[in-house]
TIRO-2110 file (N, C-alpha, C; in Angstrom, 1 decimal):
// TIRO-2110
8.9, -10.1, -24.9, N, 1, A
9.1, -9.8, -23.2, CA, 1, A
7.7, -9.5, -23.2, C, 1, A
7.4, -9.8, -21.5, N, 2, A
5.9, -9.5, -21.0, CA, 2, A
6.3, -8.6, -20.1, C, 2, A
6.4, -7.4, -20.2, N, 3, A
6.5, -6.3, -19.0, CA, 3, A
5.0, -6.2, -18.4, C, 3, A
5.1, -5.7, -17.0, N, 4, A
3.7, -5.6, -16.3, CA, 4, A
3.3, -4.3, -16.5, C, 4, A
4.0, -3.4, -16.8, N, 5, A
3.5, -1.9, -17.2, CA, 5, A
3.9, -1.5, -18.3, C, 5, A
3.2, -0.2, -18.8, N, 6, A
3.8, 0.5, -20.1, CA, 6, A
5.1, 0.9, -19.9, C, 6, A
5.5, 1.5, -18.7, N, 7, A
6.6, 2.1, -18.2, CA, 7, A
7.7, 1.1, -18.5, C, 7, A
7.5, -0.2, -18.0, N, 8, A
8.6, -1.1, -18.0, CA, 8, A
8.7, -1.6, -19.6, C, 8, A
7.7, -1.5, -20.2, N, 9, A
7.8, -1.7, -21.7, CA, 9, A
8.5, -0.8, -22.5, C, 9, A
8.6, 0.5, -22.0, N, 10, A
9.5, 1.6, -22.7, CA, 10, A
10.8, 1.1, -22.2, C, 10, A
11.1, 0.8, -21.2, N, 11, A
12.5, 0.3, -20.8, CA, 11, A
13.0, -0.9, -21.8, C, 11, A
12.2, -1.8, -21.8, N, 12, A
12.5, -3.0, -22.8, CA, 12, A
12.7, -2.5, -24.0, C, 12, A
11.7, -1.7, -24.5, N, 13, A
12.0, -1.2, -26.1, CA, 13, A
13.4, -0.4, -26.0, C, 13, A
13.7, 0.4, -25.1, N, 14, A
15.0, 1.2, -25.0, CA, 14, A
16.2, 0.2, -25.0, C, 14, A
16.0, -1.0, -24.6, N, 15, A
17.2, -1.9, -24.5, CA, 15, A
17.2, -2.7, -25.7, C, 15, A
16.3, -2.4, -26.8, N, 16, A
16.6, -3.0, -28.0, CA, 16, A
15.7, -4.2, -28.2, C, 16, A
14.7, -4.5, -27.7, N, 17, A
13.8, -5.3, -28.0, CA, 17, A
12.7, -4.8, -28.9, C, 17, A
12.5, -5.4, -30.0, N, 18, A
11.6, -5.0, -31.0, CA, 18, A
10.3, -5.0, -30.7, C, 18, A
9.4, -3.8, -31.1, N, 19, A
8.0, -3.8, -30.4, CA, 19, A
7.2, -4.9, -30.8, C, 19, A
7.2, -5.6, -31.7, N, 20, A
6.6, -6.9, -32.1, CA, 20, A
6.7, -7.9, -31.1, C, 20, A
7.7, -7.8, -30.2, N, 21, A
8.1, -9.0, -29.3, CA, 21, A
7.7, -8.3, -27.8, C, 21, A
7.2, -7.4, -27.6, N, 22, A
6.6, -6.7, -26.5, CA, 22, A
5.4, -6.9, -26.3, C, 22, A
4.8, -7.4, -25.2, N, 23, A
3.3, -7.5, -25.1, CA, 23, A
3.2, -7.0, -23.5, C, 23, A
2.7, -5.8, -22.9, N, 24, A
2.2, -5.7, -21.9, CA, 24, A
1.1, -6.4, -21.2, C, 24, A
1.4, -7.2, -20.2, N, 25, A
0.5, -8.2, -19.4, CA, 25, A
0.5, -7.5, -17.9, C, 25, A
-0.8, -6.6, -17.6, N, 26, A
-0.7, -6.2, -16.2, CA, 26, A
-0.9, -7.3, -15.1, C, 26, A
-0.4, -7.0, -14.1, N, 27, A
-0.4, -7.7, -12.7, CA, 27, A
-2.1, -7.9, -12.5, C, 27, A
-2.3, -8.9, -11.9, N, 28, A
-3.6, -9.2, -11.4, CA, 28, A
-3.8, -9.9, -10.1, C, 28, A
-5.0, -10.3, -9.6, N, 29, A
-5.0, -11.2, -8.3, CA, 29, A
-6.0, -12.1, -8.6, C, 29, A
-6.1, -13.2, -7.7, N, 30, A
-7.0, -14.5, -7.9, CA, 30, A
-8.1, -13.6, -7.1, C, 30, A
-9.4, -13.4, -7.8, N, 31, A
-10.3, -12.8, -7.1, CA, 31, A
-11.3, -13.7, -6.2, C, 31, A
-11.0, -14.9, -6.5, N, 32, A
-11.7, -15.9, -5.6, CA, 32, A
-11.0, -15.8, -4.1, C, 32, A
-10.0, -15.4, -3.8, N, 33, A
-9.3, -15.2, -2.4, CA, 33, A
-9.9, -14.1, -1.8, C, 33, A
-10.4, -13.1, -2.5, N, 34, A
-10.9, -11.9, -2.0, CA, 34, A
-12.5, -11.9, -2.0, C, 34, A
-13.2, -13.0, -2.4, N, 35, A
-14.5, -13.1, -2.6, CA, 35, A
-15.3, -13.1, -1.3, C, 35, A
-14.6, -14.0, -0.2, N, 36, A
-15.3, -14.0, 1.0, CA, 36, A
-14.3, -13.6, 2.1, C, 36, A
-14.3, -12.6, 2.6, N, 37, A
-13.4, -12.2, 3.8, CA, 37, A
-14.4, -11.4, 4.8, C, 37, A
-13.9, -11.4, 6.0, N, 38, A
-14.7, -10.9, 7.2, CA, 38, A
-15.1, -9.3, 6.8, C, 38, A
-16.1, -8.9, 7.6, N, 39, A
-16.3, -7.8, 7.5, CA, 39, A
-14.9, -6.8, 8.3, C, 39, A
-15.1, -5.5, 7.6, N, 40, A
-14.0, -4.7, 8.3, CA, 40, A
-13.9, -4.9, 9.7, C, 40, A
-15.2, -4.6, 10.5, N, 41, A
-15.2, -4.7, 12.0, CA, 41, A
-14.7, -6.1, 12.4, C, 41, A
-15.0, -7.2, 11.9, N, 42, A
-14.7, -8.5, 12.1, CA, 42, A
-13.1, -8.7, 12.1, C, 42, A
-12.8, -8.2, 11.0, N, 43, A
-11.5, -8.3, 10.7, CA, 43, A
-10.5, -7.5, 11.7, C, 43, A
-11.0, -6.5, 12.0, N, 44, A
-10.3, -5.6, 13.1, CA, 44, A
-10.3, -6.4, 14.5, C, 44, A
-11.4, -6.8, 14.7, N, 45, A
-11.5, -7.6, 16.1, CA, 45, A
-10.8, -8.8, 16.1, C, 45, A
-10.5, -9.4, 14.7, N, 46, A
-9.7, -10.7, 14.8, CA, 46, A
-8.3, -10.4, 15.1, C, 46, A
-8.0, -9.1, 14.9, N, 47, A
-6.6, -8.5, 15.2, CA, 47, A
-6.2, -8.1, 16.3, C, 47, A
-7.5, -7.8, 17.1, N, 48, A
-7.3, -7.0, 18.5, CA, 48, A
-7.3, -5.6, 18.2, C, 48, A
-7.8, -5.0, 17.1, N, 49, A
-7.7, -3.6, 16.7, CA, 49, A
-9.1, -3.0, 16.8, C, 49, A
-10.0, -3.3, 17.5, N, 50, A
-11.5, -2.9, 17.3, CA, 50, A
-11.4, -1.5, 17.7, C, 50, A
-12.2, -0.6, 17.1, N, 51, A
-12.4, 0.7, 17.3, CA, 51, A
-11.1, 1.7, 16.5, C, 51, A
-10.3, 0.8, 15.9, N, 52, A
-9.3, 1.9, 15.5, CA, 52, A
-9.5, 2.1, 13.7, C, 52, A
-8.8, 3.0, 13.3, N, 53, A
-8.7, 3.3, 12.1, CA, 53, A
-7.5, 3.0, 11.6, C, 53, A
-7.4, 1.8, 10.7, N, 54, A
-6.2, 1.1, 10.3, CA, 54, A
-5.8, 1.8, 9.0, C, 54, A
-4.7, 2.3, 8.9, N, 55, A
-3.8, 2.6, 7.8, CA, 55, A
-3.0, 1.5, 7.5, C, 55, A
-3.2, 0.9, 6.4, N, 56, A
-2.6, -0.3, 6.1, CA, 56, A
-1.6, -0.6, 4.7, C, 56, A
-0.7, -1.4, 4.9, N, 57, A
0.1, -1.5, 3.8, CA, 57, A
0.6, -3.1, 3.8, C, 57, A
0.5, -3.9, 2.5, N, 58, A
1.0, -5.0, 2.5, CA, 58, A
2.2, -5.3, 1.7, C, 58, A
2.9, -6.2, 2.3, N, 59, A
4.3, -6.4, 1.3, CA, 59, A
5.4, -6.8, 1.8, C, 59, A
6.5, -6.9, 1.1, N, 60, A
8.0, -7.1, 1.6, CA, 60, A
8.3, -5.7, 1.5, C, 60, A
8.4, -5.2, 2.5, N, 61, A
8.7, -3.8, 2.8, CA, 61, A
10.4, -3.3, 2.7, C, 61, A
10.7, -2.4, 2.1, N, 62, A
12.0, -2.0, 1.7, CA, 62, A
11.8, -0.4, 2.2, C, 62, A
13.2, 0.1, 2.6, N, 63, A
13.2, 1.6, 2.8, CA, 63, A
12.5, 2.5, 1.7, C, 63, A
12.7, 2.1, 0.5, N, 64, A
12.0, 3.0, -0.4, CA, 64, A
10.4, 3.0, -0.5, C, 64, A
9.9, 2.1, 0.2, N, 65, A
8.4, 2.2, 0.3, CA, 65, A
7.8, 3.3, 1.1, C, 65, A
8.5, 3.8, 1.8, N, 66, A
8.5, 5.2, 2.4, CA, 66, A
7.4, 5.2, 3.6, C, 66, A
7.3, 4.1, 4.2, N, 67, A
6.5, 3.7, 5.5, CA, 67, A
7.1, 4.8, 6.5, C, 67, A
8.3, 5.1, 6.5, N, 68, A
8.6, 5.8, 7.6, CA, 68, A
7.8, 7.4, 7.4, C, 68, A
7.4, 7.7, 6.4, N, 69, A
6.5, 9.2, 6.4, CA, 69, A
5.3, 8.6, 7.1, C, 69, A
4.7, 7.5, 6.9, N, 70, A
3.5, 7.0, 7.5, CA, 70, A
3.7, 7.2, 9.3, C, 70, A
4.6, 6.8, 9.7, N, 71, A
5.1, 6.7, 11.0, CA, 71, A
5.2, 8.3, 11.5, C, 71, A
5.8, 9.2, 10.7, N, 72, A
5.9, 10.4, 10.8, CA, 72, A
4.4, 11.2, 10.9, C, 72, A
3.6, 10.8, 9.9, N, 73, A
2.2, 11.3, 10.3, CA, 73, A
1.7, 10.8, 11.5, C, 73, A
1.7, 9.6, 12.0, N, 74, A
1.1, 9.1, 13.1, CA, 74, A
1.6, 10.1, 14.3, C, 74, A
2.8, 10.2, 14.4, N, 75, A
3.4, 11.1, 15.4, CA, 75, A
2.8, 12.5, 15.4, C, 75, A
2.5, 13.0, 14.1, N, 76, A
2.0, 14.3, 14.1, CA, 76, A
0.6, 14.4, 14.2, C, 76, A
-0.1, 13.2, 14.4, N, 77, A
-1.6, 13.3, 14.3, CA, 77, A
-2.3, 13.3, 15.7, C, 77, A
-3.1, 14.2, 15.8, N, 78, A
-3.9, 14.4, 17.0, CA, 78, A
-5.0, 13.5, 17.4, C, 78, A
-5.3, 12.7, 16.2, N, 79, A
-6.5, 11.6, 16.0, CA, 79, A
-6.0, 10.4, 16.8, C, 79, A
-6.5, 10.1, 18.0, N, 80, A
-6.0, 9.1, 18.9, CA, 80, A
-6.2, 7.6, 18.5, C, 80, A
-7.0, 7.6, 17.6, N, 81, A
-7.4, 6.1, 17.3, CA, 81, A
-6.8, 5.7, 15.8, C, 81, A
-5.9, 5.9, 15.3, N, 82, A
-5.0, 5.5, 14.3, CA, 82, A
-4.2, 4.6, 14.6, C, 82, A
-4.0, 3.5, 13.7, N, 83, A
-3.1, 2.4, 13.7, CA, 83, A
-2.6, 2.0, 12.3, C, 83, A
-1.3, 1.8, 12.5, N, 84, A
-0.7, 1.5, 11.2, CA, 84, A
-0.3, 0.2, 11.2, C, 84, A
-0.9, -0.8, 10.1, N, 85, A
-0.6, -2.0, 10.3, CA, 85, A
-0.1, -2.7, 9.0, C, 85, A
1.3, -3.1, 9.1, N, 86, A
2.1, -3.7, 8.1, CA, 86, A
1.9, -5.1, 7.9, C, 86, A
1.2, -5.7, 7.0, N, 87, A
1.0, -7.0, 6.7, CA, 87, A
2.2, -7.4, 5.8, C, 87, A
3.2, -8.1, 6.6, N, 88, A
4.3, -8.5, 5.7, CA, 88, A
5.4, -8.3, 6.6, C, 88, A
6.6, -8.3, 5.9, N, 89, A
8.0, -8.3, 6.7, CA, 89, A
8.9, -7.6, 5.6, C, 89, A
10.2, -7.7, 6.0, N, 90, A
11.3, -7.2, 4.9, CA, 90, A
12.3, -6.4, 5.6, C, 90, A
13.3, -6.2, 4.7, N, 91, A
14.5, -5.6, 5.2, CA, 91, A
14.4, -4.2, 6.0, C, 91, A
13.2, -3.5, 5.5, N, 92, A
13.0, -2.3, 6.3, CA, 92, A
12.4, -2.3, 7.7, C, 92, A
11.9, -3.6, 8.1, N, 93, A
11.2, -3.7, 9.3, CA, 93, A
11.9, -3.2, 10.5, C, 93, A
13.3, -3.6, 10.6, N, 94, A
13.9, -3.1, 11.8, CA, 94, A
14.0, -1.8, 12.0, C, 94, A
14.4, -0.9, 10.8, N, 95, A
14.4, 0.5, 10.9, CA, 95, A
13.1, 1.1, 11.2, C, 95, A
12.1, 0.5, 10.6, N, 96, A
10.7, 0.9, 11.0, CA, 96, A
10.2, 1.0, 12.3, C, 96, A
10.6, -0.1, 13.0, N, 97, A
10.5, -0.3, 14.4, CA, 97, A
11.1, 0.6, 15.3, C, 97, A
12.5, 0.7, 15.0, N, 98, A
13.4, 1.6, 15.5, CA, 98, A
12.8, 3.2, 15.5, C, 98, A
12.3, 3.3, 14.4, N, 99, A
11.8, 5.0, 14.0, CA, 99, A
10.3, 4.9, 14.7, C, 99, A
9.7, 4.0, 14.9, N, 100, A
8.3, 3.9, 15.8, CA, 100, A
8.5, 4.1, 17.2, C, 100, A
9.7, 3.5, 17.8, N, 101, A
10.2, 3.8, 19.0, CA, 101, A
10.6, 5.2, 19.2, C, 101, A
11.6, 5.7, 18.6, N, 102, A
11.9, 7.1, 18.4, CA, 102, A
10.7, 8.0, 18.4, C, 102, A
9.6, 7.9, 17.6, N, 103, A
8.7, 8.6, 17.4, CA, 103, A
7.6, 8.5, 18.6, C, 103, A
7.8, 7.6, 19.4, N, 104, A
6.9, 7.3, 20.4, CA, 104, A
5.4, 6.9, 19.7, C, 104, A
5.4, 6.1, 18.7, N, 105, A
4.1, 5.5, 18.1, CA, 105, A
4.3, 4.0, 17.9, C, 105, A
5.5, 3.5, 18.7, N, 106, A
5.4, 1.8, 18.6, CA, 106, A
4.1, 1.0, 19.1, C, 106, A
3.3, 1.6, 19.8, N, 107, A
2.1, 1.1, 20.4, CA, 107, A
1.0, 1.2, 19.4, C, 107, A
1.1, 1.9, 18.4, N, 108, A
0.1, 1.8, 17.3, CA, 108, A
0.8, 1.7, 15.9, C, 108, A
1.6, 0.8, 16.2, N, 109, A
2.1, 0.3, 14.7, CA, 109, A
2.4, -1.3, 15.0, C, 109, A
1.8, -2.2, 14.2, N, 110, A
1.9, -3.6, 14.2, CA, 110, A
2.3, -4.0, 12.8, C, 110, A
3.4, -5.1, 12.8, N, 111, A
4.1, -5.8, 11.9, CA, 111, A
3.6, -7.2, 12.0, C, 111, A
2.7, -7.6, 11.1, N, 112, A
2.3, -9.0, 11.1, CA, 112, A
3.6, -10.1, 11.0, C, 112, A
4.4, -9.7, 10.1, N, 113, A
5.6, -10.7, 9.9, CA, 113, A
5.0, -11.3, 8.5, C, 113, A
5.6, -12.4, 8.0, N, 114, A
5.1, -13.1, 6.7, CA, 114, A
3.7, -13.7, 7.1, C, 114, A
2.9, -13.7, 6.2, N, 115, A
1.4, -14.0, 6.2, CA, 115, A
1.3, -14.8, 5.0, C, 115, A
0.6, -16.0, 5.0, N, 116, A
0.4, -17.1, 4.0, CA, 116, A
-0.3, -16.4, 3.0, C, 116, A
-0.2, -16.6, 1.7, N, 117, A
-0.9, -15.9, 0.5, CA, 117, A
-2.5, -16.1, 0.7, C, 117, A
-2.8, -17.2, 1.3, N, 118, A
-4.5, -17.3, 1.3, CA, 118, A
-5.2, -16.6, 2.5, C, 118, A
-4.1, -16.1, 3.5, N, 119, A
-4.8, -15.2, 4.4, CA, 119, A
-4.6, -14.1, 4.5, C, 119, A
-4.0, -13.4, 3.3, N, 120, A
-3.7, -11.9, 3.3, CA, 120, A
-5.0, -11.2, 3.1, C, 120, A
-6.1, -11.7, 2.3, N, 121, A
-7.2, -10.8, 2.2, CA, 121, A
-8.1, -10.7, 3.6, C, 121, A
-7.8, -11.6, 4.5, N, 122, A
-8.6, -11.2, 6.0, CA, 122, A
-8.0, -10.4, 6.7, C, 122, A
-6.6, -10.1, 6.3, N, 123, A
-5.8, -8.8, 7.2, CA, 123, A
-6.2, -7.7, 6.4, C, 123, A
-6.2, -7.6, 5.0, N, 124, A
-6.3, -6.5, 4.4, CA, 124, A
-8.0, -5.9, 4.4, C, 124, A
-8.7, -6.9, 4.9, N, 125, A
-10.0, -6.5, 4.9, CA, 125, A
-10.1, -5.5, 6.3, C, 125, A
-9.2, -5.4, 6.9, N, 126, A
-9.3, -4.6, 8.0, CA, 126, A
-8.8, -3.3, 7.9, C, 126, A
-8.2, -2.9, 6.7, N, 127, A
-8.0, -1.4, 6.4, CA, 127, A
-8.9, -0.7, 6.2, C, 127, A
-8.8, 0.6, 6.8, N, 128, A
-9.6, 1.6, 6.4, CA, 128, A
-9.1, 2.5, 5.3, C, 128, A
-7.8, 2.8, 5.2, N, 129, A
-6.9, 3.5, 4.1, CA, 129, A
-5.7, 2.4, 3.9, C, 129, A
-5.9, 2.2, 2.7, N, 130, A
-4.5, 1.2, 2.1, CA, 130, A
-3.6, 2.3, 1.6, C, 130, A
-2.4, 2.0, 1.8, N, 131, A
-1.5, 2.8, 1.4, CA, 131, A
-0.4, 2.3, 0.4, C, 131, A
0.2, 2.8, -0.4, N, 132, A
1.2, 2.9, -1.3, CA, 132, A
2.2, 4.1, -1.3, C, 132, A
3.0, 4.4, -0.2, N, 133, A
3.6, 5.5, 0.2, CA, 133, A
4.6, 6.0, -1.1, C, 133, A
5.3, 5.1, -1.7, N, 134, A
6.2, 5.3, -2.7, CA, 134, A
6.2, 3.9, -3.4, C, 134, A
6.9, 4.1, -4.7, N, 135, A
6.9, 2.8, -5.7, CA, 135, A
8.1, 3.3, -6.4, C, 135, A
8.8, 2.0, -7.1, N, 136, A
9.9, 2.2, -8.1, CA, 136, A
9.0, 2.5, -9.5, C, 136, A
9.7, 3.2, -10.4, N, 137, A
9.0, 3.7, -11.4, CA, 137, A
8.3, 2.9, -12.7, C, 137, A
8.8, 1.4, -12.5, N, 138, A
8.3, 0.5, -13.2, CA, 138, A
7.5, -0.5, -12.9, C, 138, A
7.1, -0.5, -11.4, N, 139, A
6.3, -1.8, -11.0, CA, 139, A
4.9, -1.5, -11.0, C, 139, A
4.2, -2.6, -11.1, N, 140, A
2.8, -2.9, -10.7, CA, 140, A
2.4, -3.5, -9.6, C, 140, A
2.3, -2.8, -8.6, N, 141, A
2.2, -3.6, -7.3, CA, 141, A
0.9, -4.4, -7.1, C, 141, A
1.2, -5.6, -6.8, N, 142, A
-0.1, -6.4, -6.5, CA, 142, A
-0.7, -5.8, -5.5, C, 142, A
-0.2, -5.3, -4.5, N, 143, A
-1.0, -4.9, -3.4, CA, 143, A
-2.3, -3.8, -3.9, C, 143, A
-2.1, -3.1, -4.8, N, 144, A
-3.2, -2.2, -5.4, CA, 144, A
-4.3, -2.9, -5.9, C, 144, A
-4.1, -4.1, -6.6, N, 145, A
-5.1, -5.0, -7.0, CA, 145, A
-6.0, -5.5, -5.7, C, 145, A
-5.2, -5.8, -4.9, N, 146, A
-5.8, -6.4, -3.7, CA, 146, A
-6.7, -5.4, -2.9, C, 146, A
-6.2, -4.2, -2.8, N, 147, A
-7.0, -3.1, -2.2, CA, 147, A
-8.0, -2.8, -3.0, C, 147, A
-8.0, -2.8, -4.2, N, 148, A
-9.3, -2.4, -5.2, CA, 148, A
-10.1, -3.4, -5.3, C, 148, A
-9.9, -4.7, -5.1, N, 149, A
-10.7, -5.9, -5.0, CA, 149, A
-11.6, -5.8, -3.7, C, 149, A
-11.0, -5.2, -2.7, N, 150, A
-11.8, -5.0, -1.4, CA, 150, A
-12.5, -3.5, -1.3, C, 150, A
-12.3, -2.9, -2.3, N, 151, A
-13.1, -1.5, -2.3, CA, 151, A
-12.4, -0.5, -1.4, C, 151, A
-11.3, -0.8, -1.1, N, 152, A
-10.4, 0.2, -0.3, CA, 152, A
-10.2, 1.6, -0.7, C, 152, A
-10.2, 2.7, 0.4, N, 153, A
-9.6, 4.1, 0.1, CA, 153, A
-8.3, 3.8, -0.3, C, 153, A
-7.5, 4.3, -1.3, N, 154, A
-6.1, 4.2, -1.4, CA, 154, A
-5.6, 5.6, -1.6, C, 154, A
-4.2, 5.3, -1.1, N, 155, A
-3.5, 6.8, -1.2, CA, 155, A
-2.0, 6.2, -1.9, C, 155, A
-1.9, 6.9, -3.0, N, 156, A
-0.7, 6.3, -3.8, CA, 156, A
0.1, 7.7, -4.6, C, 156, A
1.3, 7.3, -4.9, N, 157, A
2.0, 8.4, -5.7, CA, 157, A
1.5, 8.6, -7.1, C, 157, A
1.4, 9.5, -7.5, N, 158, A
0.9, 9.8, -9.0, CA, 158, A
2.2, 9.7, -10.0, C, 158, A
2.8, 8.5, -10.0, N, 159, A
3.6, 8.1, -11.0, CA, 159, A
3.0, 7.4, -12.2, C, 159, A
3.7, 7.5, -13.4, N, 160, A
3.4, 7.0, -14.6, CA, 160, A
2.6, 5.7, -14.4, C, 160, A
3.6, 4.6, -13.8, N, 161, A
3.2, 3.1, -13.6, CA, 161, A
2.1, 3.3, -12.6, C, 161, A
1.7, 3.9, -11.6, N, 162, A
0.7, 3.8, -10.9, CA, 162, A
-0.7, 4.3, -11.5, C, 162, A
-0.4, 5.3, -12.5, N, 163, A
-1.5, 6.0, -13.3, CA, 163, A
-2.1, 5.2, -14.3, C, 163, A
-1.4, 3.9, -14.5, N, 164, A
-1.8, 2.9, -15.4, CA, 164, A
-2.9, 2.3, -14.7, C, 164, A
-2.8, 2.3, -13.2, N, 165, A
-3.7, 1.4, -12.6, CA, 165, A
-4.9, 2.0, -11.8, C, 165, A
-4.4, 3.3, -11.4, N, 166, A
-5.2, 4.4, -10.6, CA, 166, A
-5.4, 5.3, -11.1, C, 166, A
-6.9, 6.0, -10.9, N, 167, A
-7.2, 7.5, -11.3, CA, 167, A
-7.6, 8.1, -10.2, C, 167, A
-6.7, 9.4, -10.1, N, 168, A
-7.1, 10.4, -8.9, CA, 168, A
-8.6, 10.7, -8.8, C, 168, A
-9.0, 10.5, -7.8, N, 169, A
-10.4, 11.0, -7.3, CA, 169, A
-11.4, 10.0, -7.8, C, 169, A
-10.9, 9.2, -8.5, N, 170, A
-11.9, 8.1, -9.1, CA, 170, A
-11.9, 6.6, -7.9, C, 170, A
-10.7, 6.2, -8.0, N, 171, A
-10.6, 5.0, -7.0, CA, 171, A
-9.3, 5.1, -6.4, C, 171, A
-8.7, 6.2, -6.2, N, 172, A
-7.8, 6.5, -5.2, CA, 172, A
-7.4, 8.2, -5.1, C, 172, A
-6.7, 8.4, -4.2, N, 173, A
-6.2, 9.8, -4.0, CA, 173, A
-4.6, 9.7, -4.3, C, 173, A
-4.4, 10.5, -5.4, N, 174, A
-2.7, 10.5, -6.0, CA, 174, A
-2.3, 11.8, -5.4, C, 174, A
-0.8, 11.5, -5.1, N, 175, A
-0.1, 12.7, -4.6, CA, 175, A
1.2, 12.9, -5.4, C, 175, A
1.8, 13.9, -5.4, N, 176, A
3.0, 14.3, -6.2, CA, 176, A
3.9, 13.4, -5.3, C, 176, A
4.7, 12.4, -5.9, N, 177, A
5.5, 11.4, -5.3, CA, 177, A
6.5, 12.1, -4.3, C, 177, A
7.0, 13.2, -4.5, N, 178, A
8.4, 13.8, -3.6, CA, 178, A
7.5, 14.8, -2.5, C, 178, A
6.4, 14.9, -2.3, N, 179, A
5.7, 15.6, -1.5, CA, 179, A
5.1, 14.9, -0.3, C, 179, A
5.9, 15.1, 0.6, N, 180, A
5.3, 14.4, 2.0, CA, 180, A
4.2, 15.0, 2.2, C, 180, A
3.9, 16.4, 2.1, N, 181, A
2.8, 17.3, 2.6, CA, 181, A
1.6, 17.0, 1.7, C, 181, A
1.7, 16.7, 0.5, N, 182, A
0.8, 16.1, -0.3, CA, 182, A
-0.1, 14.5, 0.3, C, 182, A
1.1, 13.9, 0.5, N, 183, A
0.6, 12.5, 1.1, CA, 183, A
0.0, 12.8, 2.3, C, 183, A
0.3, 13.5, 3.3, N, 184, A
-0.3, 13.6, 4.5, CA, 184, A
-1.7, 14.4, 4.2, C, 184, A
-1.7, 15.3, 3.2, N, 185, A
-3.0, 15.8, 2.9, CA, 185, A
-4.0, 14.9, 2.5, C, 185, A
-3.6, 13.8, 1.4, N, 186, A
-4.6, 12.9, 1.0, CA, 186, A
-5.0, 12.0, 2.2, C, 186, A
-4.2, 11.7, 3.0, N, 187, A
-4.4, 10.6, 4.3, CA, 187, A
-5.6, 11.5, 5.1, C, 187, A
-5.2, 13.0, 5.5, N, 188, A
-6.0, 13.7, 6.1, CA, 188, A
-7.6, 13.5, 5.5, C, 188, A
-7.5, 14.0, 4.3, N, 189, A
-8.8, 14.1, 3.5, CA, 189, A
-9.6, 12.9, 3.6, C, 189, A
-8.9, 11.6, 3.5, N, 190, A
-9.9, 10.5, 3.8, CA, 190, A
-10.3, 10.3, 5.1, C, 190, A
-9.4, 10.7, 6.2, N, 191, A
-9.9, 10.8, 7.6, CA, 191, A
-11.0, 11.5, 7.9, C, 191, A
-10.9, 12.6, 7.3, N, 192, A
-12.0, 13.7, 7.5, CA, 192, A
-13.2, 13.2, 6.8, C, 192, A
END
């Protein structure tokens, strides 16, 4: 078995796979795709988001990703130049767009839809703060490696699998997974 995290390796082990048949192979990225990207300002200009502070997320978004809490953060923020950029698509998109309408933040929320793999870096380059609001317990999100490759400030939950990749106050700000207030505090800290 080739699990992507130690957490997943534990689940494989519990399912009866012998230790000598388990090798953790962490996810990674093709660094060449992230070697030449536009500057943050140019990436923002290319998206028509000049002067905005971009909170960004990439991926196939599902309800459990917790982007609704980002919309709530935007709705409660007095900072007028924030913008949430979702680079991707997914089954949660419709609910997120409805939530954005309900919270009166639809004008500061952009969903790109599906973006070709070779174009992802040029979108992610625009992020000021890269987000992983929630995660399943065994995953190794590729987006985190992309965020790291571009040197972004990252906010993510302090789960065992995420802490295999990120270290609090070193390459990310980590928050208690069930605490919306801690998530908000991490984002505010970076904005300040």
